[in-house]
All heavy atoms as TSV, in Angstrom:
chain	resi	resn	atom	element	x	y	z
A	1	MET	N	N	-10.404	-2.648	34.539
A	1	MET	CA	C	-9.225	-2.581	35.377
A	1	MET	C	C	-8.313	-3.768	35.083
A	1	MET	O	O	-8.777	-4.864	34.831
A	1	MET	CB	C	-9.615	-2.625	36.850
A	1	MET	CG	C	-10.165	-1.371	37.377
A	1	MET	SD	S	-10.332	-1.518	39.167
A	1	MET	CE	C	-11.218	-0.054	39.452
A	2	MET	N	N	-7.045	-3.535	35.195
A	2	MET	CA	C	-6.065	-4.583	34.940
A	2	MET	C	C	-5.845	-5.401	36.204
A	2	MET	O	O	-5.909	-4.886	37.317
A	2	MET	CB	C	-4.748	-3.967	34.497
A	2	MET	CG	C	-4.834	-3.255	33.161
A	2	MET	SD	S	-3.252	-2.584	32.651
A	2	MET	CE	C	-2.285	-4.067	32.515
A	3	SER	N	N	-5.580	-6.676	36.018
A	3	SER	CA	C	-5.295	-7.531	37.162
A	3	SER	C	C	-3.820	-7.412	37.528
A	3	SER	O	O	-3.004	-6.916	36.755
A	3	SER	CB	C	-5.648	-8.987	36.846
A	3	SER	OG	O	-4.838	-9.466	35.804
A	4	MET	N	N	-3.505	-7.858	38.731
A	4	MET	CA	C	-2.123	-7.889	39.200
A	4	MET	C	C	-1.626	-9.323	39.059
A	4	MET	O	O	-2.307	-10.264	39.476
A	4	MET	CB	C	-2.030	-7.490	40.678
A	4	MET	CG	C	-2.479	-6.104	40.990
A	4	MET	SD	S	-2.256	-5.712	42.738
A	4	MET	CE	C	-3.470	-6.781	43.508
A	5	ASN	N	N	-0.472	-9.503	38.484
A	5	ASN	CA	C	0.135	-10.816	38.354
A	5	ASN	C	C	1.199	-10.918	39.449
A	5	ASN	O	O	2.167	-10.157	39.439
A	5	ASN	CB	C	0.747	-10.977	36.962
A	5	ASN	CG	C	1.142	-12.389	36.667
A	5	ASN	OD1	O	0.727	-13.321	37.350
A	5	ASN	ND2	N	1.929	-12.561	35.635
A	6	VAL	N	N	0.985	-11.802	40.407
A	6	VAL	CA	C	1.907	-11.915	41.535
A	6	VAL	C	C	2.516	-13.309	41.606
A	6	VAL	O	O	1.896	-14.294	41.228
A	6	VAL	CB	C	1.219	-11.579	42.889
A	6	VAL	CG1	C	0.730	-10.155	42.911
A	6	VAL	CG2	C	0.085	-12.538	43.165
A	7	ARG	N	N	3.722	-13.343	42.080
A	7	ARG	CA	C	4.443	-14.606	42.264
A	7	ARG	C	C	4.462	-14.926	43.755
A	7	ARG	O	O	4.933	-14.144	44.567
A	7	ARG	CB	C	5.864	-14.461	41.754
A	7	ARG	CG	C	6.701	-15.695	41.921
A	7	ARG	CD	C	8.081	-15.433	41.362
A	7	ARG	NE	N	8.985	-16.506	41.675
A	7	ARG	CZ	C	10.270	-16.348	41.881
A	7	ARG	NH1	N	10.808	-15.138	41.801
A	7	ARG	NH2	N	11.026	-17.367	42.165
A	8	LEU	N	N	3.932	-16.092	44.094
A	8	LEU	CA	C	3.925	-16.554	45.480
A	8	LEU	C	C	5.056	-17.545	45.669
A	8	LEU	O	O	5.259	-18.424	44.840
A	8	LEU	CB	C	2.612	-17.265	45.805
A	8	LEU	CG	C	1.341	-16.476	45.644
A	8	LEU	CD1	C	0.146	-17.384	45.905
A	8	LEU	CD2	C	1.322	-15.312	46.585
A	9	LEU	N	N	5.770	-17.404	46.755
A	9	LEU	CA	C	6.817	-18.353	47.112
A	9	LEU	C	C	6.373	-19.077	48.369
A	9	LEU	O	O	6.000	-18.442	49.353
A	9	LEU	CB	C	8.141	-17.626	47.365
A	9	LEU	CG	C	8.693	-16.828	46.199
A	9	LEU	CD1	C	9.941	-16.083	46.621
A	9	LEU	CD2	C	8.981	-17.735	45.021
A	10	TYR	N	N	6.397	-20.391	48.326
A	10	TYR	CA	C	6.008	-21.213	49.468
A	10	TYR	C	C	7.261	-21.729	50.165
A	10	TYR	O	O	8.204	-22.153	49.505
A	10	TYR	CB	C	5.179	-22.416	49.021
A	10	TYR	CG	C	3.878	-22.058	48.365
A	10	TYR	CD1	C	3.686	-22.271	47.011
A	10	TYR	CD2	C	2.833	-21.526	49.100
A	10	TYR	CE1	C	2.486	-21.969	46.402
A	10	TYR	CE2	C	1.628	-21.216	48.503
A	10	TYR	CZ	C	1.462	-21.445	47.153
A	10	TYR	OH	O	0.265	-21.140	46.560
A	11	PHE	N	N	7.226	-21.731	51.496
A	11	PHE	CA	C	8.349	-22.214	52.288
A	11	PHE	C	C	7.869	-23.241	53.300
A	11	PHE	O	O	6.728	-23.219	53.735
A	11	PHE	CB	C	9.025	-21.052	53.025
A	11	PHE	CG	C	9.599	-20.015	52.101
A	11	PHE	CD1	C	8.895	-18.867	51.806
A	11	PHE	CD2	C	10.841	-20.206	51.513
A	11	PHE	CE1	C	9.416	-17.910	50.946
A	11	PHE	CE2	C	11.365	-19.261	50.653
A	11	PHE	CZ	C	10.651	-18.108	50.367
A	12	ALA	N	N	8.765	-24.126	53.662
A	12	ALA	CA	C	8.573	-25.098	54.744
A	12	ALA	C	C	7.280	-25.891	54.589
A	12	ALA	O	O	7.039	-26.484	53.552
A	12	ALA	CB	C	8.660	-24.391	56.094
A	13	VAL	N	N	6.443	-25.881	55.616
A	13	VAL	CA	C	5.226	-26.694	55.632
A	13	VAL	C	C	4.270	-26.299	54.506
A	13	VAL	O	O	3.647	-27.161	53.886
A	13	VAL	CB	C	4.528	-26.590	57.006
A	13	VAL	CG1	C	3.190	-27.293	56.987
A	13	VAL	CG2	C	5.422	-27.149	58.087
A	14	LEU	N	N	4.164	-25.014	54.225
A	14	LEU	CA	C	3.271	-24.585	53.135
A	14	LEU	C	C	3.724	-25.165	51.796
A	14	LEU	O	O	2.905	-25.556	50.978
A	14	LEU	CB	C	3.208	-23.065	53.030
A	14	LEU	CG	C	2.292	-22.372	54.015
A	14	LEU	CD1	C	2.328	-20.875	53.791
A	14	LEU	CD2	C	0.884	-22.887	53.901
A	15	ARG	N	N	5.014	-25.225	51.587
A	15	ARG	CA	C	5.525	-25.821	50.350
A	15	ARG	C	C	5.114	-27.287	50.268
A	15	ARG	O	O	4.684	-27.768	49.229
A	15	ARG	CB	C	7.044	-25.674	50.282
A	15	ARG	CG	C	7.636	-26.279	49.016
A	15	ARG	CD	C	9.135	-26.130	48.940
A	15	ARG	NE	N	9.750	-26.635	50.147
A	15	ARG	CZ	C	10.760	-26.027	50.774
A	15	ARG	NH1	N	11.256	-24.903	50.315
A	15	ARG	NH2	N	11.271	-26.543	51.859
A	16	ASP	N	N	5.223	-27.988	51.383
A	16	ASP	CA	C	4.823	-29.396	51.410
A	16	ASP	C	C	3.323	-29.561	51.185
A	16	ASP	O	O	2.895	-30.426	50.424
A	16	ASP	CB	C	5.212	-30.035	52.747
A	16	ASP	CG	C	6.714	-30.093	52.944
A	16	ASP	OD1	O	7.471	-30.033	51.944
A	16	ASP	OD2	O	7.152	-30.199	54.107
A	17	LEU	N	N	2.513	-28.739	51.819
A	17	LEU	CA	C	1.060	-28.849	51.694
A	17	LEU	C	C	0.560	-28.445	50.308
A	17	LEU	O	O	-0.362	-29.047	49.767
A	17	LEU	CB	C	0.363	-28.016	52.767
A	17	LEU	CG	C	0.533	-28.503	54.205
A	17	LEU	CD1	C	-0.060	-27.498	55.177
A	17	LEU	CD2	C	-0.097	-29.868	54.391
A	18	ALA	N	N	1.154	-27.406	49.741
A	18	ALA	CA	C	0.733	-26.935	48.417
A	18	ALA	C	C	1.304	-27.824	47.312
A	18	ALA	O	O	0.794	-27.820	46.190
A	18	ALA	CB	C	1.159	-25.490	48.201
A	19	GLY	N	N	2.365	-28.561	47.628
A	19	GLY	CA	C	2.964	-29.435	46.634
A	19	GLY	C	C	3.788	-28.713	45.586
A	19	GLY	O	O	4.032	-29.235	44.503
A	20	ARG	N	N	4.231	-27.512	45.906
A	20	ARG	CA	C	5.055	-26.723	44.982
A	20	ARG	C	C	5.796	-25.645	45.757
A	20	ARG	O	O	5.413	-25.319	46.876
A	20	ARG	CB	C	4.216	-26.110	43.882
A	20	ARG	CG	C	3.156	-25.151	44.421
A	20	ARG	CD	C	2.232	-24.622	43.381
A	20	ARG	NE	N	1.380	-25.712	42.964
A	20	ARG	CZ	C	0.540	-25.648	41.970
A	20	ARG	NH1	N	0.428	-24.555	41.279
A	20	ARG	NH2	N	-0.208	-26.668	41.648
A	21	SER	N	N	6.813	-25.084	45.155
A	21	SER	CA	C	7.590	-24.047	45.837
A	21	SER	C	C	7.174	-22.642	45.420
A	21	SER	O	O	7.495	-21.676	46.103
A	21	SER	CB	C	9.084	-24.242	45.594
A	21	SER	OG	O	9.373	-24.180	44.217
A	22	GLU	N	N	6.469	-22.529	44.303
A	22	GLU	CA	C	5.988	-21.211	43.881
A	22	GLU	C	C	4.766	-21.362	42.994
A	22	GLU	O	O	4.460	-22.448	42.504
A	22	GLU	CB	C	7.070	-20.422	43.162
A	22	GLU	CG	C	7.471	-20.962	41.822
A	22	GLU	CD	C	8.530	-20.093	41.172
A	22	GLU	OE1	O	9.629	-19.956	41.733
A	22	GLU	OE2	O	8.239	-19.552	40.086
A	23	GLU	N	N	4.083	-20.243	42.813
A	23	GLU	CA	C	2.865	-20.223	42.005
A	23	GLU	C	C	2.618	-18.776	41.566
A	23	GLU	O	O	2.924	-17.839	42.291
A	23	GLU	CB	C	1.710	-20.730	42.874
A	23	GLU	CG	C	0.387	-20.786	42.228
A	23	GLU	CD	C	-0.650	-21.486	43.104
A	23	GLU	OE1	O	-0.368	-21.826	44.266
A	23	GLU	OE2	O	-1.756	-21.684	42.611
A	24	TRP	N	N	2.080	-18.599	40.376
A	24	TRP	CA	C	1.693	-17.278	39.879
A	24	TRP	C	C	0.177	-17.145	39.951
A	24	TRP	O	O	-0.546	-18.079	39.636
A	24	TRP	CB	C	2.149	-17.096	38.437
A	24	TRP	CG	C	3.629	-16.897	38.318
A	24	TRP	CD1	C	4.569	-17.876	38.156
A	24	TRP	CD2	C	4.333	-15.669	38.361
A	24	TRP	NE1	N	5.819	-17.322	38.105
A	24	TRP	CE2	C	5.700	-15.958	38.228
A	24	TRP	CE3	C	3.946	-14.347	38.518
A	24	TRP	CZ2	C	6.679	-14.969	38.226
A	24	TRP	CZ3	C	4.931	-13.365	38.511
A	24	TRP	CH2	C	6.276	-13.678	38.376
A	25	LEU	N	N	-0.297	-15.972	40.380
A	25	LEU	CA	C	-1.728	-15.700	40.462
A	25	LEU	C	C	-2.052	-14.381	39.782
A	25	LEU	O	O	-1.291	-13.419	39.885
A	25	LEU	CB	C	-2.181	-15.592	41.922
A	25	LEU	CG	C	-2.142	-16.820	42.796
A	25	LEU	CD1	C	-2.557	-16.442	44.214
A	25	LEU	CD2	C	-3.047	-17.897	42.258
A	26	ASP	N	N	-3.189	-14.325	39.117
A	26	ASP	CA	C	-3.741	-13.066	38.615
A	26	ASP	C	C	-4.784	-12.631	39.630
A	26	ASP	O	O	-5.749	-13.356	39.885
A	26	ASP	CB	C	-4.388	-13.259	37.244
A	26	ASP	CG	C	-3.367	-13.389	36.145
A	26	ASP	OD1	O	-2.354	-12.660	36.193
A	26	ASP	OD2	O	-3.564	-14.216	35.245
A	27	LEU	N	N	-4.587	-11.456	40.194
A	27	LEU	CA	C	-5.475	-10.951	41.240
A	27	LEU	C	C	-6.128	-9.655	40.806
A	27	LEU	O	O	-5.510	-8.839	40.116
A	27	LEU	CB	C	-4.682	-10.694	42.526
A	27	LEU	CG	C	-3.929	-11.874	43.109
A	27	LEU	CD1	C	-3.041	-11.400	44.247
A	27	LEU	CD2	C	-4.885	-12.933	43.577
A	28	PRO	N	N	-7.352	-9.436	41.249
A	28	PRO	CA	C	-7.987	-8.151	40.956
A	28	PRO	C	C	-7.296	-7.030	41.729
A	28	PRO	O	O	-6.743	-7.268	42.810
A	28	PRO	CB	C	-9.426	-8.329	41.424
A	28	PRO	CG	C	-9.497	-9.614	42.150
A	28	PRO	CD	C	-8.229	-10.353	41.952
A	29	PRO	N	N	-7.307	-5.815	41.192
A	29	PRO	CA	C	-6.714	-4.686	41.902
A	29	PRO	C	C	-7.317	-4.551	43.305
A	29	PRO	O	O	-8.503	-4.816	43.515
A	29	PRO	CB	C	-7.079	-3.472	41.045
A	29	PRO	CG	C	-7.343	-4.041	39.691
A	29	PRO	CD	C	-7.902	-5.413	39.925
A	30	GLY	N	N	-6.501	-4.189	44.254
A	30	GLY	CA	C	-6.961	-3.997	45.623
A	30	GLY	C	C	-6.988	-5.268	46.454
A	30	GLY	O	O	-7.413	-5.242	47.602
A	31	SER	N	N	-6.533	-6.379	45.882
A	31	SER	CA	C	-6.511	-7.632	46.647
A	31	SER	C	C	-5.582	-7.503	47.843
A	31	SER	O	O	-4.549	-6.840	47.774
A	31	SER	CB	C	-6.033	-8.786	45.759
A	31	SER	OG	O	-6.958	-9.054	44.761
A	32	ARG	N	N	-5.974	-8.145	48.918
A	32	ARG	CA	C	-5.192	-8.118	50.157
A	32	ARG	C	C	-4.630	-9.505	50.415
A	32	ARG	O	O	-5.067	-10.491	49.828
A	32	ARG	CB	C	-6.083	-7.683	51.307
A	32	ARG	CG	C	-6.718	-6.313	51.070
A	32	ARG	CD	C	-7.619	-5.953	52.164
A	32	ARG	NE	N	-6.842	-6.037	53.406
A	32	ARG	CZ	C	-7.210	-5.550	54.560
A	32	ARG	NH1	N	-8.356	-4.959	54.662
A	32	ARG	NH2	N	-6.469	-5.675	55.624
A	33	ALA	N	N	-3.686	-9.573	51.338
A	33	ALA	CA	C	-3.075	-10.855	51.689
A	33	ALA	C	C	-4.138	-11.858	52.137
A	33	ALA	O	O	-4.069	-13.040	51.796
A	33	ALA	CB	C	-2.020	-10.654	52.766
A	34	SER	N	N	-5.144	-11.408	52.867
A	34	SER	CA	C	-6.198	-12.317	53.332
A	34	SER	C	C	-7.016	-12.858	52.152
A	34	SER	O	O	-7.455	-14.005	52.176
A	34	SER	CB	C	-7.108	-11.628	54.344
A	34	SER	OG	O	-7.734	-10.494	53.773
A	35	ASP	N	N	-7.191	-12.061	51.099
A	35	ASP	CA	C	-7.891	-12.526	49.901
A	35	ASP	C	C	-7.099	-13.645	49.221
A	35	ASP	O	O	-7.669	-14.644	48.781
A	35	ASP	CB	C	-8.103	-11.380	48.905
A	35	ASP	CG	C	-8.931	-10.250	49.470
A	35	ASP	OD1	O	-9.839	-10.517	50.290
A	35	ASP	OD2	O	-8.658	-9.090	49.099
A	36	VAL	N	N	-5.802	-13.463	49.159
A	36	VAL	CA	C	-4.939	-14.470	48.549
A	36	VAL	C	C	-4.989	-15.756	49.365
A	36	VAL	O	O	-5.105	-16.854	48.819
A	36	VAL	CB	C	-3.492	-13.955	48.411
A	36	VAL	CG1	C	-2.559	-15.061	47.932
A	36	VAL	CG2	C	-3.446	-12.759	47.470
A	37	TRP	N	N	-4.922	-15.634	50.684
A	37	TRP	CA	C	-4.970	-16.821	51.538
A	37	TRP	C	C	-6.274	-17.588	51.328
A	37	TRP	O	O	-6.277	-18.809	51.187
A	37	TRP	CB	C	-4.800	-16.443	53.005
A	37	TRP	CG	C	-4.904	-17.612	53.920
A	37	TRP	CD1	C	-5.842	-17.825	54.874
A	37	TRP	CD2	C	-4.044	-18.753	53.961
A	37	TRP	NE1	N	-5.629	-19.028	55.508
A	37	TRP	CE2	C	-4.524	-19.617	54.958
A	37	TRP	CE3	C	-2.918	-19.133	53.235
A	37	TRP	CZ2	C	-3.914	-20.831	55.250
A	37	TRP	CZ3	C	-2.316	-20.342	53.537
A	37	TRP	CH2	C	-2.822	-21.171	54.538
A	38	ASN	N	N	-7.381	-16.895	51.276
A	38	ASN	CA	C	-8.671	-17.568	51.054
A	38	ASN	C	C	-8.713	-18.239	49.686
A	38	ASN	O	O	-9.253	-19.341	49.544
A	38	ASN	CB	C	-9.825	-16.591	51.228
A	38	ASN	CG	C	-10.016	-16.213	52.676
A	38	ASN	OD1	O	-9.785	-17.020	53.571
A	38	ASN	ND2	N	-10.420	-14.984	52.918
A	39	MET	N	N	-8.132	-17.620	48.682
A	39	MET	CA	C	-8.064	-18.213	47.358
A	39	MET	C	C	-7.217	-19.492	47.382
A	39	MET	O	O	-7.588	-20.510	46.789
A	39	MET	CB	C	-7.453	-17.216	46.367
A	39	MET	CG	C	-7.357	-17.738	44.948
A	39	MET	SD	S	-6.506	-16.578	43.843
A	39	MET	CE	C	-7.627	-15.193	43.908
A	40	LEU	N	N	-6.109	-19.438	48.086
A	40	LEU	CA	C	-5.240	-20.612	48.175
A	40	LEU	C	C	-5.917	-21.756	48.920
A	40	LEU	O	O	-5.738	-22.919	48.562
A	40	LEU	CB	C	-3.928	-20.247	48.861
A	40	LEU	CG	C	-3.034	-19.292	48.090
A	40	LEU	CD1	C	-1.821	-18.928	48.915
A	40	LEU	CD2	C	-2.641	-19.879	46.755
A	41	ARG	N	N	-6.686	-21.444	49.931
A	41	ARG	CA	C	-7.406	-22.474	50.675
A	41	ARG	C	C	-8.416	-23.179	49.778
A	41	ARG	O	O	-8.680	-24.361	49.949
A	41	ARG	CB	C	-8.099	-21.861	51.887
A	41	ARG	CG	C	-7.103	-21.439	52.963
A	41	ARG	CD	C	-7.764	-20.752	54.142
A	41	ARG	NE	N	-8.764	-21.630	54.735
A	41	ARG	CZ	C	-9.992	-21.238	55.060
A	41	ARG	NH1	N	-10.369	-19.994	54.869
A	41	ARG	NH2	N	-10.835	-22.088	55.606
A	42	GLU	N	N	-8.982	-22.465	48.830
A	42	GLU	CA	C	-9.914	-23.078	47.883
A	42	GLU	C	C	-9.185	-23.923	46.840
A	42	GLU	O	O	-9.690	-24.967	46.428
A	42	GLU	CB	C	-10.734	-21.993	47.178
A	42	GLU	CG	C	-11.716	-21.304	48.090
A	42	GLU	CD	C	-12.454	-20.173	47.394
A	42	GLU	OE1	O	-12.362	-20.065	46.144
A	42	GLU	OE2	O	-13.111	-19.389	48.090
A	43	ARG	N	N	-8.021	-23.488	46.417
A	43	ARG	CA	C	-7.263	-24.180	45.372
A	43	ARG	C	C	-6.564	-25.442	45.862
A	43	ARG	O	O	-6.395	-26.381	45.100
A	43	ARG	CB	C	-6.186	-23.259	44.797
A	43	ARG	CG	C	-6.702	-22.241	43.861
A	43	ARG	CD	C	-5.536	-21.485	43.290
A	43	ARG	NE	N	-6.016	-20.588	42.264
A	43	ARG	CZ	C	-5.290	-20.137	41.287
A	43	ARG	NH1	N	-4.031	-20.487	41.192
A	43	ARG	NH2	N	-5.796	-19.329	40.401
A	44	HIS	N	N	-6.076	-25.410	47.072
A	44	HIS	CA	C	-5.275	-26.508	47.602
A	44	HIS	C	C	-6.000	-27.135	48.790
A	44	HIS	O	O	-6.075	-26.539	49.863
A	44	HIS	CB	C	-3.885	-26.014	48.043
A	44	HIS	CG	C	-3.115	-25.362	46.948
A	44	HIS	ND1	N	-2.544	-26.069	45.917
A	44	HIS	CD2	C	-2.828	-24.058	46.716
A	44	HIS	CE1	C	-1.928	-25.224	45.102
A	44	HIS	NE2	N	-2.091	-24.010	45.566
A	45	ARG	N	N	-6.533	-28.315	48.589
A	45	ARG	CA	C	-7.306	-28.988	49.643
A	45	ARG	C	C	-6.557	-29.107	50.951
A	45	ARG	O	O	-7.141	-29.011	52.015
A	45	ARG	CB	C	-7.696	-30.379	49.182
A	45	ARG	CG	C	-8.875	-30.400	48.317
A	45	ARG	CD	C	-9.398	-31.802	48.226
A	45	ARG	NE	N	-10.690	-31.725	47.596
A	45	ARG	CZ	C	-11.199	-32.670	46.871
A	45	ARG	NH1	N	-10.539	-33.794	46.692
A	45	ARG	NH2	N	-12.379	-32.522	46.329
A	46	ALA	N	N	-5.261	-29.337	50.887
A	46	ALA	CA	C	-4.470	-29.519	52.098
A	46	ALA	C	C	-4.435	-28.246	52.957
A	46	ALA	O	O	-4.167	-28.308	54.147
A	46	ALA	CB	C	-3.047	-29.941	51.748
A	47	LEU	N	N	-4.742	-27.094	52.369
A	47	LEU	CA	C	-4.739	-25.826	53.107
A	47	LEU	C	C	-6.123	-25.448	53.631
A	47	LEU	O	O	-6.254	-24.532	54.430
A	47	LEU	CB	C	-4.223	-24.691	52.218
A	47	LEU	CG	C	-2.804	-24.837	51.666
A	47	LEU	CD1	C	-2.481	-23.672	50.747
A	47	LEU	CD2	C	-1.803	-24.925	52.787
A	48	ALA	N	N	-7.146	-26.147	53.185
A	48	ALA	CA	C	-8.527	-25.769	53.500
A	48	ALA	C	C	-8.807	-25.708	54.996
A	48	ALA	O	O	-9.591	-24.877	55.448
A	48	ALA	CB	C	-9.497	-26.727	52.822
A	49	GLY	N	N	-8.188	-26.557	55.785
A	49	GLY	CA	C	-8.448	-26.588	57.216
A	49	GLY	C	C	-7.743	-25.509	58.012
A	49	GLY	O	O	-8.007	-25.338	59.194
A	50	TYR	N	N	-6.871	-24.760	57.373
A	50	TYR	CA	C	-6.126	-23.702	58.059
A	50	TYR	C	C	-6.839	-22.371	57.889
A	50	TYR	O	O	-6.840	-21.785	56.822
A	50	TYR	CB	C	-4.705	-23.597	57.501
A	50	TYR	CG	C	-3.860	-24.811	57.784
A	50	TYR	CD1	C	-3.859	-25.904	56.938
A	50	TYR	CD2	C	-3.067	-24.854	58.920
A	50	TYR	CE1	C	-3.093	-27.020	57.201
A	50	TYR	CE2	C	-2.287	-25.966	59.197
A	50	TYR	CZ	C	-2.311	-27.044	58.325
A	50	TYR	OH	O	-1.553	-28.150	58.589
A	51	ARG	N	N	-7.470	-21.895	58.944
A	51	ARG	CA	C	-8.221	-20.627	58.860
A	51	ARG	C	C	-7.296	-19.419	58.928
A	51	ARG	O	O	-7.490	-18.446	58.225
A	51	ARG	CB	C	-9.240	-20.555	59.992
A	51	ARG	CG	C	-10.329	-21.583	59.842
A	51	ARG	CD	C	-11.666	-20.930	60.066
A	51	ARG	NE	N	-12.733	-21.869	59.851
A	51	ARG	CZ	C	-13.467	-21.877	58.754
A	51	ARG	NH1	N	-13.231	-21.028	57.814
A	51	ARG	NH2	N	-14.436	-22.745	58.624
A	52	GLN	N	N	-6.322	-19.468	59.824
A	52	GLN	CA	C	-5.429	-18.326	60.005
A	52	GLN	C	C	-4.303	-18.377	58.983
A	52	GLN	O	O	-3.651	-19.404	58.808
A	52	GLN	CB	C	-4.845	-18.312	61.411
A	52	GLN	CG	C	-4.022	-17.083	61.685
A	52	GLN	CD	C	-3.635	-16.990	63.137
A	52	GLN	OE1	O	-4.179	-17.698	63.971
A	52	GLN	NE2	N	-2.705	-16.130	63.449
A	53	ALA	N	N	-4.093	-17.265	58.316
A	53	ALA	CA	C	-3.032	-17.192	57.309
A	53	ALA	C	C	-1.661	-17.242	57.982
A	53	ALA	O	O	-1.497	-16.781	59.109
A	53	ALA	CB	C	-3.164	-15.888	56.529
A	54	PRO	N	N	-0.680	-17.791	57.280
A	54	PRO	CA	C	0.685	-17.788	57.812
A	54	PRO	C	C	1.273	-16.388	57.706
A	54	PRO	O	O	0.657	-15.487	57.115
A	54	PRO	CB	C	1.415	-18.758	56.882
A	54	PRO	CG	C	0.676	-18.631	55.592
A	54	PRO	CD	C	-0.760	-18.402	55.971
A	55	MET	N	N	2.460	-16.217	58.232
A	55	MET	CA	C	3.135	-14.930	58.069
A	55	MET	C	C	3.312	-14.688	56.576
A	55	MET	O	O	3.669	-15.592	55.824
A	55	MET	CB	C	4.479	-14.938	58.777
A	55	MET	CG	C	4.344	-15.006	60.284
A	55	MET	SD	S	5.925	-14.989	61.132
A	55	MET	CE	C	6.435	-13.324	60.844
A	56	THR	N	N	3.028	-13.469	56.165
A	56	THR	CA	C	3.045	-13.117	54.750
A	56	THR	C	C	3.986	-11.948	54.543
A	56	THR	O	O	3.985	-10.992	55.317
A	56	THR	CB	C	1.635	-12.709	54.278
A	56	THR	OG1	O	0.734	-13.785	54.575
A	56	THR	CG2	C	1.595	-12.406	52.819
A	57	ALA	N	N	4.802	-12.013	53.503
A	57	ALA	CA	C	5.695	-10.923	53.156
A	57	ALA	C	C	5.368	-10.431	51.749
A	57	ALA	O	O	5.073	-11.227	50.858
A	57	ALA	CB	C	7.151	-11.366	53.221
A	58	LEU	N	N	5.394	-9.137	51.585
A	58	LEU	CA	C	5.215	-8.498	50.286
A	58	LEU	C	C	6.484	-7.731	49.987
A	58	LEU	O	O	6.864	-6.836	50.743
A	58	LEU	CB	C	4.034	-7.533	50.296
A	58	LEU	CG	C	2.683	-8.137	50.639
A	58	LEU	CD1	C	1.660	-7.032	50.840
A	58	LEU	CD2	C	2.244	-9.078	49.547
A	59	ASN	N	N	7.160	-8.117	48.916
A	59	ASN	CA	C	8.417	-7.452	48.546
A	59	ASN	C	C	9.403	-7.448	49.719
A	59	ASN	O	O	9.992	-6.425	50.038
A	59	ASN	CB	C	8.167	-6.038	48.022
A	59	ASN	CG	C	7.330	-6.040	46.775
A	59	ASN	OD1	O	7.443	-6.938	45.956
A	59	ASN	ND2	N	6.479	-5.054	46.629
A	60	GLU	N	N	9.549	-8.577	50.357
A	60	GLU	CA	C	10.515	-8.821	51.428
A	60	GLU	C	C	10.203	-8.080	52.739
A	60	GLU	O	O	11.063	-7.950	53.584
A	60	GLU	CB	C	11.928	-8.529	50.958
A	60	GLU	CG	C	12.344	-9.409	49.798
A	60	GLU	CD	C	13.745	-9.141	49.305
A	60	GLU	OE1	O	14.498	-8.395	49.969
A	60	GLU	OE2	O	14.102	-9.686	48.261
A	61	SER	N	N	8.982	-7.576	52.900
A	61	SER	CA	C	8.553	-6.943	54.151
A	61	SER	C	C	7.289	-7.631	54.633
A	61	SER	O	O	6.372	-7.862	53.833
A	61	SER	CB	C	8.249	-5.450	53.939
A	61	SER	OG	O	9.416	-4.767	53.573
A	62	TYR	N	N	7.253	-7.957	55.916
A	62	TYR	CA	C	6.079	-8.631	56.448
A	62	TYR	C	C	4.849	-7.729	56.344
A	62	TYR	O	O	4.946	-6.531	56.507
A	62	TYR	CB	C	6.285	-9.068	57.895
A	62	TYR	CG	C	7.205	-10.249	58.000
A	62	TYR	CD1	C	8.465	-10.124	58.565
A	62	TYR	CD2	C	6.831	-11.499	57.512
A	62	TYR	CE1	C	9.326	-11.213	58.653
A	62	TYR	CE2	C	7.675	-12.584	57.584
A	62	TYR	CZ	C	8.916	-12.437	58.145
A	62	TYR	OH	O	9.763	-13.506	58.215
A	63	ALA	N	N	3.712	-8.364	56.052
A	63	ALA	CA	C	2.466	-7.628	55.866
A	63	ALA	C	C	1.382	-8.255	56.706
A	63	ALA	O	O	1.388	-9.449	56.972
A	63	ALA	CB	C	2.048	-7.667	54.390
A	64	GLY	N	N	0.427	-7.454	57.121
A	64	GLY	CA	C	-0.740	-7.955	57.825
A	64	GLY	C	C	-1.745	-8.496	56.816
A	64	GLY	O	O	-1.557	-8.396	55.609
A	65	ALA	N	N	-2.799	-9.068	57.354
A	65	ALA	CA	C	-3.828	-9.659	56.481
A	65	ALA	C	C	-4.476	-8.579	55.631
A	65	ALA	O	O	-4.955	-8.814	54.562
A	65	ALA	CB	C	-4.868	-10.375	57.317
């Protein structure tokens, strides 16, 4: 199966905590917003303490976890 290449845009506090305004990720097919959040918590130490994901938008529409 092919992976999905997604572009993440960080805003406000998340941008400050992640230390960047955007990032590209290769995700397995069927990945959900909650999967991405857990991956980001592992990659960025400053996000590790945040259990609840922030508001997430996919293609300019808000999405649930």
